[in-house]
C-alpha positions, 0 to 999 in steps of 0.5 A: 627945064633946068638952067646950065646953072642949076645943072652944074651946081647939082653936079658939084654937090653930087661930086662933092658928095661923092668925094665925102663918100670915098674919103670916109671909105678910104679912112674907115678902110685905112683904120680897118687895115691898121687895126688889122695889122696891129692885131696881126703884128701884136700876135707875132710880138707876143708870139716872139716874146713867148718864144724868149720866155720858153727858150729861157726856161728851157735852158735855165732847166738844164744849165745855170747852176742855182740861178732861175728867172724870177720876173719878166716884163716888156722893154719897150717896142712899136708895131714892128718890134718888141723887146723883154727883160727878165731878172734872175736870182739865186736860192742861198739856203731858202733866201733869194738873192738878186743875180741881174737883168738881161735882155732880148730885142725882137722883130716879127720875123727874128729875135736878136739874142746877143748876150741873152745867155751870158748877160750875167756870167760874170767877170775874170780875175788874175786869181781865176776867180769870177765875180758877177759885176752887178751885184759883186757876188763871187761866181761858184766854178766847177773843176775838170781833173782831165783838164789839158792846156789847149791852144794857149788856153790856160787851165786853172788850177782847182780851188779849195775854198772850203777852209774859208767858209768857216771864216765868214761868220754869220753868213749863208754861203753858196759853195760848188763842190766838184767830185774826184769822180762821178757818183750816184745820186744814192751815194751823193745824198748819203755824202751831203749832210743833212743841214746843208742844202743841195740846189743843183747837180752838175753833170760833169764833162767828158772832155779835157777842157776846163769848166771854170772858164765856161759860162753858166748857160753852159754848165749842165745839169739839174735842180733837185725838183726836176730829178722826179718825172711826175706827169701823173699822180700816184694813187696814194697821193690822189687818195691823200688829197682826196682826204685833206680836201679843204671845204670848198676846195677843188681837188684839181687844184689840190692835184695840179700843185703835186703834179710836175711837167718835163722831168730831168732826162726829158729836158735834156732831150729838148735841149739837146734837140735846139741850138739854144744858148750852145757855145764852143770853147777851143773847139770843145762843145760842153753841150756834147756831154749831154749826148754822152749823158743821155747815151748812158742814162736816157732810158731810166725811168726816173718814177722808179726809186732805183732807176733815179739813184743810178744817175750819176753827177760830178759835182753839186751847188750847195748853200747853207750856214757857214759853220755847217760846211767845216764837216766837209773839209777833209773829204777825199771825194772833194776834188775842188770847192768854190765858193759862190754867193753869200748873203749875211744871216738875219734873225728873221729869215725863215731858212730851208733847214734850221 
């Protein structure tokens, strides 16, 4: 018969084992819950980051004249929060020019956009010009022939800066042209000299507001590469790709290079259905111009040349060698001209057009 002391020792050992087992179970369960929570929150944070990326890409597809994000990176964060930053660049006649950085912070259920779409908008000077502070570059501005002063907000006089460009010797220059009226794409292509590059088309405004005050994220238009909707591959192009297929190269890779995603009008429709990056200036909402534009052109089939050439624009962003802009001086169809960014030309640059 066991003594009380032996029984007590056995119970103590049994209780100790239970405590150890429960402790291990609790620790394992805790780490399991923690790892599971990290996976869930990590997925949510990743989704938020991609949401920011997709929003910026959508806005840049319809706004930001000659400005595009070229790199993304994480910007701190923890289990429940994250951040992302991107850098934008301009295309100056085929040469990339850094335009600045922007950031967005987010939690697992919310995004703090802050000045996400206005981070590099620039600072206004007494002359009415805008300077992008980070890289000390002038911001090209568009003007409205029908602009009227409202609620004390002054209307900038249209600048005519083309004569200055020829003095910028050995430089590559960006210039915004505001037309005297909207012109069709077919007309614009005939108007612009072949040795200048059209980087961006502006749809203009139907308001009486002054767009020279507006942020780049509220100036709407498109890059030329969005002006053709190729969600398919033409038979002729496919046959050409097969004929030029190199040994070991997959046809799908070649066709992917020829395939574009959404076109200009599709981008406008997608953007119009959101409230991303939109602003109001003295009761004028620039994004309303998109609705007006789509009412007029929204049903065009841009895969058809005759439809594509019917699109109308009120201005363009051009880039090129400074000396090549002289041929535009005195053109009656130019209402305003505004110099933008510029960089010294270098002999080793591979320019878009020579």
